[in-house]
Backbone of each chain as ProteinMPNN parsed JSONL, in Angstrom:
{"seq_chain_A": "MTADPAPGYVRDPGASAERTRLAWRRTGMSATVVALLAARPAFAPDARPGIILLAALAMAGWAVLVALAYRRAHWLAVWPPRPGRRAVTSYALITAAFALLGTVLVLL", "coords_chain_A": {"N_chain_A": [[278.4, 34.675, -73.1], [276.117, 36.238, -70.931], [275.62, 39.519, -69.659], [276.148, 40.285, -66.275], [273.262, 40.906, -64.515], [273.171, 42.278, -62.176], [275.671, 43.934, -61.229], [278.158, 44.085, -58.7], [276.868, 42.695, -56.824], [277.458, 39.735, -54.946], [277.281, 36.322, -55.943], [275.162, 34.211, -54.008], [276.407, 32.214, -51.612], [275.164, 31.312, -49.378], [272.518, 30.809, -49.944], [270.329, 32.64, -49.377], [267.967, 33.5, -50.582], [266.534, 31.18, -51.057], [266.312, 30.178, -48.484], [264.702, 32.082, -47.426], [262.364, 31.829, -48.888], [261.585, 29.271, -47.983], [261.098, 29.901, -45.338], [258.896, 31.59, -45.636], [257.112, 29.612, -46.469], [256.931, 27.89, -44.251], [255.746, 29.674, -42.498], [253.304, 30.095, -43.744], [252.227, 27.569, -43.317], [251.784, 27.587, -40.616], [249.986, 29.608, -40.509], [247.768, 28.325, -41.758], [247.005, 26.502, -39.798], [246.012, 28.161, -37.816], [243.851, 29.416, -39.346], [242.206, 27.217, -39.925], [241.45, 26.42, -37.282], [240.043, 28.782, -36.598], [237.954, 28.514, -38.276], [236.701, 26.269, -37.429], [234.607, 26.28, -35.407], [232.372, 26.865, -36.941], [231.457, 24.546, -37.96], [230.057, 23.215, -36.148], [226.913, 21.635, -35.15], [225.003, 23.495, -34.118], [225.762, 26.029, -35.041], [225.84, 29.525, -35.153], [224.812, 32.327, -37.362], [226.681, 34.4, -37.191], [229.041, 33.211, -36.376], [229.512, 31.573, -38.534], [229.933, 33.473, -40.454], [232.336, 34.653, -39.45], [234.019, 32.452, -39.87], [234.081, 32.317, -42.641], [235.363, 34.816, -43.109], [237.789, 34.254, -41.998], [238.792, 32.246, -43.664], [238.884, 33.635, -46.069], [240.851, 35.55, -45.291], [242.992, 33.823, -45.02], [243.296, 32.865, -47.614], [244.285, 35.277, -48.819], [246.726, 35.506, -47.41], [248.118, 33.271, -48.381], [248.283, 33.988, -51.104], [249.839, 36.341, -50.916], [252.27, 35.187, -50.022], [252.894, 33.658, -52.212], [253.188, 35.5, -54.24], [255.384, 36.783, -53.252], [257.341, 34.805, -53.314], [257.868, 34.859, -56.009], [259.215, 37.285, -56.335], [261.484, 36.674, -54.975], [262.722, 34.809, -56.548], [263.811, 36.148, -58.696], [266.808, 37.747, -59.969], [268.874, 40.326, -58.771], [267.463, 39.098, -55.627], [264.446, 40.725, -54.712], [263.802, 42.913, -51.907], [260.887, 42.35, -49.731], [258.556, 44.612, -49.332], [255.711, 45.299, -49.153], [254.538, 42.769, -48.903], [255.447, 41.917, -46.455], [254.336, 43.857, -44.588], [251.562, 43.714, -45.101], [251.162, 41.06, -44.42], [251.705, 41.003, -41.653], [249.786, 42.753, -40.735], [247.425, 41.33, -41.408], [247.696, 39.104, -39.835], [247.417, 40.366, -37.331], [244.769, 41.075, -37.606], [243.681, 38.612, -37.651], [244.018, 38.067, -34.972], [242.196, 39.731, -33.729], [239.796, 38.757, -34.91], [239.747, 36.212, -33.844], [239.464, 36.823, -31.111], [236.851, 37.972, -31.09], [235.523, 35.805, -31.929], [235.861, 34.002, -29.702], [234.566, 35.439, -27.725], [231.977, 35.639, -28.604]], "CA_chain_A": [[278.069, 35.117, -71.69], [275.243, 37.407, -70.757], [276.108, 40.41, -68.644], [275.545, 40.133, -64.92], [272.241, 42.011, -64.333], [273.318, 43.04, -60.862], [277.088, 43.988, -60.837], [278.319, 44.498, -57.39], [276.431, 41.653, -55.853], [278.153, 38.557, -54.999], [276.306, 35.22, -55.886], [274.996, 33.996, -52.602], [276.629, 30.826, -51.254], [274.311, 30.908, -48.235], [271.239, 30.545, -50.477], [269.345, 33.375, -48.604], [266.631, 33.566, -51.173], [265.902, 29.865, -50.83], [265.919, 29.956, -47.092], [263.595, 32.968, -47.099], [261.227, 31.202, -49.458], [261.143, 28.23, -47.166], [260.568, 30.633, -44.116], [257.564, 32.003, -45.954], [256.279, 28.43, -46.531], [256.633, 27.417, -42.844], [254.814, 30.634, -41.886], [252.037, 29.774, -44.381], [251.622, 26.368, -42.683], [251.306, 28.035, -39.286], [248.66, 30.338, -40.755], [246.765, 27.381, -42.098], [246.514, 25.906, -38.517], [245.182, 29.22, -37.218], [242.69, 29.618, -40.127], [241.357, 26.107, -39.726], [240.916, 26.54, -35.887], [239.025, 29.906, -36.563], [236.817, 28.084, -39.035], [236.177, 25.009, -36.877], [233.221, 26.413, -34.739], [231.279, 26.952, -37.937], [230.964, 23.213, -38.37], [229.109, 22.568, -35.036], [225.521, 21.574, -35.721], [224.156, 24.637, -33.774], [226.487, 27.294, -35.357], [225.096, 30.739, -35.466], [225.282, 32.957, -38.593], [227.821, 35.203, -36.894], [230.196, 32.297, -36.328], [229.785, 31.076, -39.928], [230.564, 34.641, -41.11], [233.694, 34.754, -39.043], [234.767, 31.38, -40.442], [234.228, 32.757, -43.924], [236.311, 35.881, -43.126], [239.129, 33.62, -41.662], [239.184, 31.519, -44.924], [239.336, 34.721, -46.996], [242.156, 36.081, -44.896], [243.937, 32.774, -45.164], [243.579, 32.959, -48.996], [245.12, 36.41, -49.057], [248.03, 35.258, -46.922], [248.644, 32.411, -49.444], [248.541, 34.747, -52.324], [250.922, 37.153, -50.635], [253.466, 34.331, -49.985], [253.08, 33.144, -53.593], [253.776, 36.636, -54.948], [256.691, 37.077, -52.683], [258.256, 33.703, -53.855], [258.324, 35.194, -57.36], [260.338, 38.316, -56.282], [262.679, 36.023, -54.408], [263.285, 34.008, -57.594], [264.527, 36.885, -59.628], [268.111, 38.132, -59.577], [268.98, 39.945, -57.391], [266.18, 39.069, -54.966], [263.984, 41.991, -54.161], [263.156, 42.868, -50.605], [259.392, 42.454, -49.888], [257.977, 45.529, -48.332], [254.263, 45.228, -49.047], [254.103, 41.429, -48.437], [255.698, 41.938, -45.037], [253.383, 44.799, -43.892], [250.239, 43.088, -45.103], [251.113, 39.695, -43.64], [251.592, 41.307, -40.257], [248.391, 43.286, -40.435], [246.356, 40.279, -41.475], [247.923, 38.318, -38.65], [246.827, 41.07, -36.2], [243.334, 41.016, -37.755], [243.257, 37.253, -37.152], [243.932, 38.077, -33.492], [240.915, 40.332, -33.322], [238.784, 37.866, -35.267], [239.748, 35.185, -32.816], [238.887, 37.346, -29.863], [235.433, 38.108, -31.32], [234.985, 34.389, -31.974], [235.82, 33.432, -28.377], [233.581, 36.106, -26.869], [230.661, 35.458, -29.188]], "C_chain_A": [[277.203, 36.312, -71.689], [275.823, 38.226, -69.565], [275.383, 40.144, -67.358], [274.522, 41.241, -64.753], [272.375, 42.832, -63.099], [274.789, 43.086, -60.554], [277.259, 44.478, -59.444], [277.789, 43.623, -56.333], [277.13, 40.3, -56.048], [277.043, 37.384, -55.144], [276.3, 34.624, -54.469], [275.249, 32.583, -52.302], [275.729, 30.373, -50.098], [272.861, 30.688, -48.616], [270.181, 31.284, -49.638], [267.96, 33.402, -49.194], [265.827, 32.31, -50.967], [265.459, 29.732, -49.435], [264.735, 30.925, -46.699], [262.347, 32.451, -47.741], [260.686, 30.045, -48.56], [260.556, 28.779, -45.836], [259.127, 31.026, -44.396], [256.614, 30.837, -45.985], [255.907, 27.919, -45.157], [255.601, 28.444, -42.232], [253.337, 30.381, -42.453], [251.404, 28.544, -43.738], [251.104, 26.776, -41.361], [250.029, 28.78, -39.465], [247.545, 29.44, -41.099], [246.134, 26.849, -40.849], [245.601, 26.914, -37.945], [243.873, 29.41, -38.003], [241.622, 28.427, -39.965], [240.709, 26.097, -38.279], [239.905, 27.648, -35.895], [237.837, 29.362, -37.29], [236.065, 26.907, -38.355], [234.828, 25.217, -36.179], [232.091, 26.434, -35.7], [230.716, 25.653, -38.34], [230.157, 22.462, -37.273], [227.686, 22.743, -35.57], [224.722, 22.828, -35.257], [224.894, 25.928, -34.081], [225.548, 28.401, -35.752], [225.635, 31.486, -36.708], [226.599, 33.773, -38.33], [229.139, 34.394, -36.963], [230.546, 31.809, -37.751], [230.423, 32.278, -40.697], [231.988, 34.802, -40.787], [234.609, 33.668, -39.657], [235.071, 31.791, -41.938], [235.398, 33.841, -44.071], [237.745, 35.233, -42.845], [239.615, 32.837, -42.942], [239.745, 32.554, -45.928], [240.646, 35.274, -46.697], [243.26, 35.116, -45.142], [244.371, 32.767, -46.711], [244.508, 34.141, -49.402], [246.568, 36.179, -48.596], [248.767, 34.293, -47.903], [249.036, 33.084, -50.547], [249.738, 35.621, -52.118], [252.33, 36.32, -50.611], [253.893, 33.848, -51.366], [253.762, 34.233, -54.395], [255.153, 36.871, -54.483], [257.778, 36.054, -53.193], [258.714, 34.192, -55.22], [259.396, 36.308, -57.291], [261.628, 37.732, -55.699], [263.436, 35.317, -55.453], [264.1, 34.816, -58.575], [265.956, 37.286, -59.101], [268.438, 39.568, -59.792], [267.638, 39.947, -56.715], [265.716, 40.367, -54.441], [263.436, 41.95, -52.771], [261.631, 43.061, -50.69], [258.859, 43.407, -48.848], [256.478, 45.355, -48.074], [253.858, 43.913, -48.429], [254.335, 41.417, -46.92], [254.656, 42.664, -44.243], [251.985, 44.134, -43.946], [250.19, 41.828, -44.361], [250.919, 40.013, -42.142], [250.274, 41.831, -39.928], [247.318, 42.259, -40.465], [246.531, 39.443, -40.289], [247.263, 38.984, -37.492], [245.306, 40.982, -36.433], [242.867, 39.617, -37.362], [243.107, 37.143, -35.602], [242.592, 38.656, -33.105], [239.772, 39.394, -33.65], [238.565, 36.732, -34.238], [239.118, 35.582, -31.515], [237.46, 37.434, -29.971], [234.774, 36.675, -31.254], [234.818, 33.733, -30.604], [234.717, 34.127, -27.544], [232.116, 35.991, -27.43], [229.865, 34.345, -28.513]], "O_chain_A": [[277.492, 37.304, -72.359], [276.415, 37.685, -68.631], [274.193, 39.828, -67.332], [274.879, 42.416, -64.841], [271.8, 43.912, -62.963], [275.207, 42.338, -59.67], [276.452, 45.315, -59.04], [278.135, 43.716, -55.156], [277.343, 39.825, -57.164], [275.99, 37.484, -54.514], [277.344, 34.553, -53.822], [274.427, 31.743, -52.668], [275.561, 29.174, -49.877], [272.034, 30.412, -47.747], [269.215, 30.651, -49.21], [266.945, 33.344, -48.501], [264.618, 32.347, -50.735], [264.363, 29.238, -49.171], [263.926, 30.64, -45.815], [261.283, 32.63, -47.149], [259.475, 29.883, -48.415], [259.63, 28.188, -45.28], [258.243, 30.845, -43.558], [255.453, 30.974, -45.597], [254.758, 27.56, -44.898], [254.686, 28.034, -41.518], [252.34, 30.453, -41.734], [250.181, 28.471, -43.622], [250.019, 26.329, -40.99], [249.088, 28.624, -38.686], [246.406, 29.757, -40.756], [244.912, 26.73, -40.769], [244.471, 26.569, -37.597], [242.833, 29.559, -37.361], [240.41, 28.626, -39.887], [239.527, 25.785, -38.142], [238.898, 27.483, -35.207], [236.723, 29.742, -36.928], [234.919, 26.617, -38.699], [233.95, 24.371, -36.352], [230.966, 26.072, -35.355], [229.661, 25.583, -38.969], [229.683, 21.336, -37.428], [227.302, 23.696, -36.248], [223.799, 23.208, -35.978], [224.64, 26.905, -33.377], [224.622, 28.243, -36.547], [226.796, 31.299, -37.07], [227.495, 33.803, -39.174], [230.154, 34.825, -37.509], [231.716, 31.659, -38.105], [231.343, 32.087, -41.492], [232.808, 35.054, -41.67], [235.786, 33.906, -39.928], [236.196, 31.619, -42.409], [236.236, 33.783, -44.97], [238.745, 35.663, -43.419], [240.817, 32.827, -43.206], [240.819, 32.415, -46.513], [241.485, 35.48, -47.574], [244.379, 35.529, -45.449], [245.551, 32.682, -47.051], [245.4, 33.98, -50.235], [247.515, 36.585, -49.27], [249.939, 34.516, -48.203], [250.141, 32.816, -51.02], [250.598, 35.691, -52.995], [253.352, 36.77, -51.128], [255.077, 33.658, -51.646], [254.735, 33.999, -55.113], [256.034, 37.144, -55.298], [258.928, 36.408, -53.451], [259.87, 33.961, -55.574], [260.355, 36.3, -58.063], [262.72, 38.256, -55.922], [264.655, 35.188, -55.346], [264.989, 34.272, -59.23], [266.232, 37.158, -57.909], [268.3, 40.041, -60.92], [266.741, 40.683, -57.128], [266.478, 41.077, -53.784], [262.668, 41.044, -52.448], [261.124, 43.79, -51.543], [258.726, 43.08, -47.668], [256.037, 45.274, -46.927], [252.984, 43.865, -47.564], [253.475, 40.941, -46.179], [254.131, 42.104, -43.281], [251.317, 44.02, -42.918], [249.189, 41.557, -43.698], [250.101, 39.397, -41.461], [249.667, 41.419, -38.94], [246.394, 42.289, -39.652], [245.512, 39.057, -39.716], [246.6, 38.309, -36.705], [244.593, 40.815, -35.444], [241.781, 39.457, -36.803], [242.327, 36.381, -35.032], [241.916, 38.114, -32.23], [238.87, 39.21, -32.832], [237.455, 36.37, -33.847], [238.364, 34.832, -30.895], [236.784, 37.014, -29.033], [233.724, 36.424, -30.662], [233.842, 33.031, -30.338], [234.026, 33.478, -26.759], [231.158, 36.25, -26.702], [228.728, 34.076, -28.902]]}, "seq_chain_B": "MAGEKPDYRFSLANERTFLAWIRTALALLAGGLACAQFLPPLPISHLREIIAVALLLLGGVVAVRAVDHWARTEKAMRLGADLPRSRFPAVLALIVAVGALLLVVAVLIKAAR", "coords_chain_B": {"N_chain_B": [[262.216, 56.552, -49.834], [264.765, 56.771, -47.507], [268.357, 56.945, -47.541], [270.792, 54.375, -48.47], [270.286, 51.353, -50.559], [270.394, 48.359, -48.825], [272.647, 45.47, -48.874], [271.19, 42.78, -50.411], [271.165, 40.411, -48.978], [271.084, 41.032, -46.239], [268.784, 42.284, -46.027], [267.006, 40.17, -46.57], [267.6, 38.412, -44.514], [266.622, 39.96, -42.346], [263.858, 39.834, -43.057], [263.482, 37.219, -42.668], [263.672, 36.975, -39.951], [261.645, 38.637, -39.261], [259.581, 36.888, -40.13], [259.908, 34.615, -38.496], [258.966, 35.791, -36.119], [256.327, 36.268, -36.759], [255.456, 33.696, -36.872], [255.653, 33.012, -34.299], [253.653, 34.741, -33.383], [251.478, 33.503, -34.648], [251.51, 31.02, -33.517], [250.744, 31.734, -30.865], [248.19, 32.68, -31.408], [247.016, 30.32, -32.378], [247.123, 28.795, -30.05], [245.555, 30.208, -28.404], [242.972, 29.945, -29.566], [242.707, 27.214, -29.604], [242.692, 26.724, -26.803], [240.096, 27.938, -26.169], [238.493, 26.188, -27.589], [239.06, 23.485, -26.919], [239.578, 23.138, -24.115], [237.863, 22.021, -21.18], [235.111, 23.708, -19.567], [236.327, 25.836, -17.042], [236.848, 25.734, -13.347], [236.84, 28.379, -12.188], [234.68, 30.984, -13.14], [234.485, 31.74, -16.607], [237.306, 31.548, -16.986], [238.543, 30.071, -18.803], [237.897, 31.491, -21.132], [239.167, 33.883, -20.626], [241.879, 33.167, -20.514], [242.113, 32.366, -23.188], [241.546, 34.698, -24.742], [243.609, 36.307, -23.669], [245.854, 35.118, -24.756], [245.283, 35.359, -27.511], [245.276, 38.166, -27.809], [247.908, 38.659, -27.13], [249.218, 37.467, -29.164], [248.442, 39.127, -31.312], [249.684, 41.521, -30.494], [252.355, 40.65, -30.684], [252.559, 40.301, -33.531], [252.174, 42.945, -34.542], [254.338, 44.29, -33.332], [256.369, 42.921, -34.596], [256.324, 43.74, -37.25], [256.803, 46.354, -36.942], [259.393, 46.346, -35.805], [260.799, 45.163, -37.908], [260.603, 47.117, -39.885], [262.021, 49.176, -38.624], [264.602, 48.055, -38.399], [265.091, 47.708, -41.094], [265.275, 50.421, -41.921], [267.465, 51.344, -40.362], [269.444, 49.926, -41.516], [269.52, 50.937, -43.984], [270.339, 53.507, -43.529], [272.726, 53.11, -42.37], [272.956, 53.118, -39.705], [273.192, 52.042, -36.227], [271.708, 48.866, -35.488], [268.275, 48.561, -34.385], [267.623, 48.188, -30.934], [265.989, 45.932, -28.774], [263.775, 45.364, -26.106], [261.716, 43.658, -26.167], [261.632, 40.824, -26.685], [262.626, 39.84, -24.187], [260.638, 40.768, -22.485], [258.391, 39.421, -23.506], [259.182, 36.791, -22.873], [259.14, 36.942, -20.126], [256.45, 37.408, -19.684], [255.388, 34.931, -20.636], [256.605, 33.135, -18.849], [255.493, 33.987, -16.358], [252.88, 33.433, -16.935], [253.04, 30.606, -17.167], [253.823, 29.975, -14.498], [251.56, 30.744, -13.021], [249.658, 28.913, -14.013], [250.903, 26.547, -13.076], [250.541, 26.982, -10.285], [247.762, 26.972, -10.176], [247.219, 24.312, -10.983], [248.394, 22.97, -8.85], [246.874, 23.881, -6.624], [244.394, 22.764, -7.338], [245.032, 20.149, -7.243], [245.579, 19.771, -4.544], [243.09, 20.081, -3.343]], "CA_chain_B": [[263.067, 55.76, -48.872], [266.029, 57.452, -47.249], [269.537, 56.173, -47.387], [271.2, 53.537, -49.504], [269.8, 50.041, -50.489], [271.527, 47.547, -48.248], [272.944, 44.201, -49.435], [269.873, 42.043, -50.344], [271.13, 39.297, -48.106], [270.821, 41.473, -45.029], [267.285, 42.513, -46.077], [266.356, 38.862, -46.566], [267.799, 38.008, -43.078], [265.682, 40.739, -41.621], [262.646, 39.257, -43.404], [263.263, 35.792, -42.012], [263.529, 37.236, -38.522], [260.131, 39.032, -39.171], [258.671, 35.674, -40.306], [259.939, 33.845, -37.264], [258.188, 36.473, -35.112], [254.975, 36.055, -37.217], [255.131, 32.325, -36.587], [255.483, 33.054, -32.875], [252.309, 35.255, -33.15], [250.456, 32.521, -35.071], [251.41, 29.955, -32.515], [249.956, 32.218, -29.756], [246.793, 32.639, -31.857], [246.492, 28.882, -32.407], [247.04, 28.346, -28.711], [244.358, 30.847, -27.794], [241.813, 29.344, -30.21], [242.674, 25.81, -29.084], [242.176, 26.851, -25.444], [238.727, 28.12, -26.223], [237.708, 25.155, -28.268], [239.301, 22.187, -26.409], [239.48, 23.038, -22.673], [236.576, 22.014, -20.563], [234.882, 24.892, -18.726], [237.173, 25.708, -15.794], [236.072, 25.959, -12.153], [236.578, 29.804, -12.069], [233.894, 31.234, -14.291], [235.149, 32.416, -17.787], [238.783, 31.549, -16.919], [238.967, 29.484, -20.166], [237.844, 32.545, -22.213], [240.186, 34.823, -20.285], [243.142, 32.617, -21.026], [242.086, 32.315, -24.708], [241.643, 36.089, -25.189], [244.925, 36.882, -23.382], [246.771, 34.543, -25.721], [245.036, 35.984, -28.847], [245.683, 39.621, -27.853], [249.38, 38.721, -27.088], [249.614, 37.13, -30.548], [248.24, 40.328, -32.135], [250.747, 42.487, -30.264], [253.593, 40.196, -31.308], [252.57, 40.537, -34.961], [252.396, 44.378, -34.84], [255.645, 44.575, -32.988], [257.25, 42.248, -35.569], [256.443, 44.516, -38.488], [257.472, 47.688, -36.537], [260.877, 46.094, -35.652], [261.293, 44.845, -39.21], [260.737, 48.398, -40.562], [263.103, 49.971, -38.039], [265.84, 47.481, -38.777], [265.381, 48.104, -42.518], [265.647, 51.788, -41.979], [268.79, 51.48, -39.804], [270.437, 49.277, -42.464], [269.645, 51.89, -45.118], [271.068, 54.78, -43.039], [274.01, 52.688, -41.843], [272.965, 53.323, -38.232], [273.159, 50.814, -35.413], [270.415, 48.168, -35.529], [267.532, 48.923, -33.181], [267.627, 47.171, -29.884], [264.562, 45.801, -28.297], [263.5, 44.635, -24.843], [260.405, 42.921, -26.367], [261.869, 39.342, -26.387], [262.735, 39.621, -22.721], [259.288, 41.004, -21.948], [257.515, 38.227, -23.808], [259.6, 35.667, -22.117], [258.684, 37.093, -18.742], [254.951, 37.171, -19.657], [255.124, 33.532, -20.805], [257.048, 32.566, -17.576], [254.563, 34.317, -15.339], [251.653, 32.632, -17.201], [253.289, 29.17, -16.815], [253.855, 29.88, -13.177], [250.186, 30.931, -12.575], [249.066, 27.693, -14.32], [251.378, 25.559, -12.112], [249.898, 27.205, -8.979], [246.36, 26.572, -10.273], [247.173, 22.881, -10.978], [248.697, 22.534, -7.461], [245.685, 24.155, -5.815], [243.404, 21.86, -7.665], [245.443, 18.752, -6.714], [245.555, 19.768, -2.987], [241.767, 20.09, -2.77]], "C_chain_B": [[264.441, 56.493, -48.717], [267.177, 56.457, -47.241], [269.78, 55.215, -48.597], [270.614, 52.067, -49.435], [270.834, 49.137, -49.801], [271.674, 46.297, -49.054], [271.669, 43.425, -49.297], [269.893, 40.955, -49.243], [270.783, 39.758, -46.591], [269.282, 41.816, -44.942], [266.424, 41.153, -45.929], [266.489, 38.307, -45.101], [266.717, 38.649, -42.152], [264.284, 40.201, -41.865], [262.361, 37.965, -42.81], [263.064, 35.998, -40.595], [262.019, 37.674, -38.334], [259.277, 37.764, -39.258], [258.765, 34.764, -39.136], [259.019, 34.462, -36.141], [256.699, 36.267, -35.457], [254.568, 34.6, -36.837], [254.928, 32.264, -35.053], [254.027, 33.615, -32.621], [251.264, 34.279, -33.577], [250.323, 31.474, -34.111], [250.592, 30.404, -31.268], [248.468, 32.19, -30.053], [246.292, 31.264, -31.895], [246.335, 28.368, -30.931], [245.812, 28.937, -28.089], [243.027, 30.223, -28.28], [241.649, 27.9, -29.741], [242.26, 25.78, -27.592], [240.634, 26.921, -25.374], [237.948, 26.967, -26.685], [237.865, 23.701, -27.532], [239.404, 22.032, -24.971], [238.107, 22.856, -22.197], [236.312, 23.342, -19.83], [235.59, 24.789, -17.422], [236.363, 26.198, -14.603], [235.882, 27.49, -11.911], [235.906, 30.211, -13.37], [234.68, 32.027, -15.331], [236.652, 32.403, -17.688], [239.282, 31.072, -18.234], [238.956, 30.625, -21.158], [238.875, 33.616, -21.853], [241.53, 34.356, -20.79], [243.232, 32.772, -22.624], [242.287, 33.801, -25.252], [243.016, 36.71, -24.92], [245.889, 36.351, -24.422], [246.589, 35.215, -27.129], [245.508, 37.411, -28.912], [247.304, 39.66, -27.743], [249.879, 38.359, -28.393], [249.508, 38.398, -31.421], [249.355, 41.372, -31.834], [252.008, 42.007, -30.784], [253.634, 40.508, -32.762], [252.816, 42.044, -35.31], [253.758, 44.824, -34.58], [256.715, 44.056, -34.11], [257.392, 43.186, -36.769], [257.113, 45.852, -38.19], [259.019, 47.511, -36.521], [261.549, 45.856, -36.98], [261.545, 46.254, -39.958], [261.841, 49.28, -39.985], [264.388, 49.478, -38.398], [266.197, 47.824, -40.206], [265.932, 49.494, -42.678], [267.075, 51.999, -41.478], [269.807, 50.955, -40.776], [270.587, 50.289, -43.65], [270.494, 53.066, -44.792], [272.469, 54.416, -42.534], [274.203, 52.9, -40.298], [273.048, 51.966, -37.505], [271.744, 50.118, -35.535], [269.619, 48.424, -34.267], [267.562, 47.802, -32.216], [266.198, 47.033, -29.367], [264.564, 44.954, -26.968], [262.308, 43.656, -25.046], [260.653, 41.383, -26.136], [261.895, 39.032, -24.972], [261.374, 39.742, -22.071], [258.392, 39.802, -22.196], [257.902, 37.048, -23.015], [259.172, 35.739, -20.682], [257.164, 36.893, -18.637], [254.655, 35.665, -19.707], [255.489, 32.819, -19.456], [256.035, 32.768, -16.479], [253.231, 33.516, -15.583], [251.76, 31.13, -16.805], [253.234, 29.046, -15.285], [252.433, 29.85, -12.533], [249.506, 29.584, -12.854], [249.576, 26.616, -13.359], [250.683, 25.735, -10.754], [248.433, 26.728, -9.039], [246.252, 24.994, -10.252], [247.458, 22.329, -9.511], [247.487, 22.714, -6.58], [244.583, 23.09, -6.017], [243.729, 20.483, -7.113], [245.3, 18.677, -5.179], [244.059, 19.602, -2.484], [241.191, 18.639, -2.755]], "O_chain_B": [[265.137, 56.77, -49.694], [266.986, 55.273, -46.966], [269.06, 55.26, -49.595], [270.457, 51.57, -48.319], [272.011, 49.155, -50.159], [270.823, 46.072, -49.914], [271.089, 43.384, -48.212], [268.865, 40.611, -48.66], [270.266, 38.961, -45.808], [268.637, 41.64, -43.909], [265.371, 41.077, -45.296], [265.514, 37.785, -44.561], [266.046, 37.999, -41.35], [263.535, 40.114, -40.892], [261.228, 37.612, -42.483], [262.306, 35.231, -40.0], [261.287, 37.204, -37.463], [258.325, 37.618, -38.491], [257.755, 34.156, -38.781], [258.405, 33.743, -35.352], [255.885, 36.108, -34.548], [253.405, 34.36, -36.513], [254.08, 31.503, -34.588], [253.28, 33.081, -31.8], [250.219, 34.207, -32.931], [249.215, 31.012, -33.836], [249.856, 29.608, -30.685], [247.624, 31.802, -29.246], [245.166, 31.037, -31.454], [245.445, 27.559, -30.667], [245.101, 28.271, -27.338], [242.099, 30.01, -27.5], [240.529, 27.445, -29.513], [241.537, 24.872, -27.184], [239.97, 26.15, -24.682], [236.825, 26.759, -26.225], [236.951, 22.878, -27.546], [239.333, 20.892, -24.51], [237.199, 23.48, -22.746], [237.275, 24.038, -19.506], [235.485, 23.771, -16.739], [235.381, 26.928, -14.738], [234.804, 27.865, -11.45], [236.357, 29.914, -14.477], [235.467, 32.902, -14.968], [237.262, 33.265, -18.321], [240.287, 31.557, -18.753], [239.885, 30.75, -21.956], [239.424, 34.221, -22.773], [242.242, 35.118, -21.444], [244.218, 33.212, -23.215], [243.124, 34.04, -26.122], [243.547, 37.484, -25.717], [246.697, 37.128, -24.93], [247.551, 35.572, -27.809], [246.068, 37.845, -29.919], [247.927, 40.605, -28.226], [250.921, 38.883, -28.785], [250.423, 38.688, -32.192], [249.892, 42.01, -32.739], [252.769, 42.816, -31.314], [254.677, 40.959, -33.236], [253.559, 42.362, -36.239], [254.353, 45.58, -35.349], [257.718, 44.693, -34.431], [258.506, 43.393, -37.249], [257.854, 46.41, -38.999], [259.796, 48.294, -37.068], [262.691, 46.263, -37.198], [262.598, 46.463, -40.56], [262.509, 50.022, -40.706], [265.28, 50.271, -38.698], [267.331, 48.164, -40.541], [266.879, 49.746, -43.423], [267.831, 52.752, -42.092], [270.919, 51.478, -40.859], [271.669, 50.44, -44.216], [271.259, 53.57, -45.615], [273.298, 55.295, -42.3], [275.291, 52.872, -39.723], [272.98, 50.903, -38.123], [270.731, 50.803, -35.671], [270.196, 48.502, -33.182], [267.533, 46.627, -32.582], [265.352, 47.915, -29.524], [265.295, 43.974, -26.823], [261.969, 42.91, -24.127], [259.876, 40.756, -25.416], [261.267, 38.068, -24.534], [260.999, 38.935, -21.221], [257.75, 39.253, -21.301], [257.031, 36.34, -22.511], [258.868, 34.715, -20.071], [256.654, 36.312, -17.679], [253.816, 35.161, -18.961], [254.72, 31.976, -18.996], [255.734, 31.834, -15.736], [252.581, 33.022, -14.662], [250.855, 30.502, -16.256], [252.642, 28.084, -14.795], [252.156, 29.049, -11.639], [248.797, 29.117, -11.963], [248.77, 25.831, -12.861], [250.279, 24.749, -10.138], [247.925, 26.152, -8.076], [245.36, 24.428, -9.62], [246.835, 21.371, -9.055], [247.107, 21.793, -5.857], [243.956, 22.6, -5.078], [242.872, 19.761, -6.602], [244.944, 17.639, -4.621], [243.806, 19.079, -1.398], [240.066, 18.427, -2.303]]}, "name": "protein", "num_of_chains": 2, "seq": "MTADPAPGYVRDPGASAERTRLAWRRTGMSATVVALLAARPAFAPDARPGIILLAALAMAGWAVLVALAYRRAHWLAVWPPRPGRRAVTSYALITAAFALLGTVLVLLMAGEKPDYRFSLANERTFLAWIRTALALLAGGLACAQFLPPLPISHLREIIAVALLLLGGVVAVRAVDHWARTEKAMRLGADLPRSRFPAVLALIVAVGALLLVVAVLIKAAR"}
């Protein structure tokens, strides 16, 4: 028997780590929809450079969001699961940045 | 970080609540972008763009509020204080209801003409 690396913690019958990982995945899917909608105008035949640039930014932001969720899944898999401070803050800030990007896109 | 580390299950529950709010924000963003891209130009000039920008900005506010509330809840759990209360869900519900009502009125006016 190996020693419990985290004495004092009860093994979790509610599978919170698993549920949290799935919540990250659902959120990633929602972010994909937003990123694709933000990139869509760039595929119009008369797309201006500004709109193409915004689409590139949107896809870059989406890649960062996917990377954050991927990293977060790692820290959820260890025992005991670590709370994700940086992932949460960055995810919210990038989502807010998407709101601004979308606003510029609509007004352009 | 002040206070004691809370049970990880509470932290993860707080994180899932945050993620649910982020999905709400992302849904508002998707709605705003979809309005701008798929609605035909509306009879009132720029109404389509106004609706789209309103949804997008609301989504941004929801995202910022989500991380703020997450941080305050985390801090309260560390300090063993009461969890922060928030009027924001009620305010958001009212905003959505008023928006829906305005759209119903707009549809009725259009149908009556």
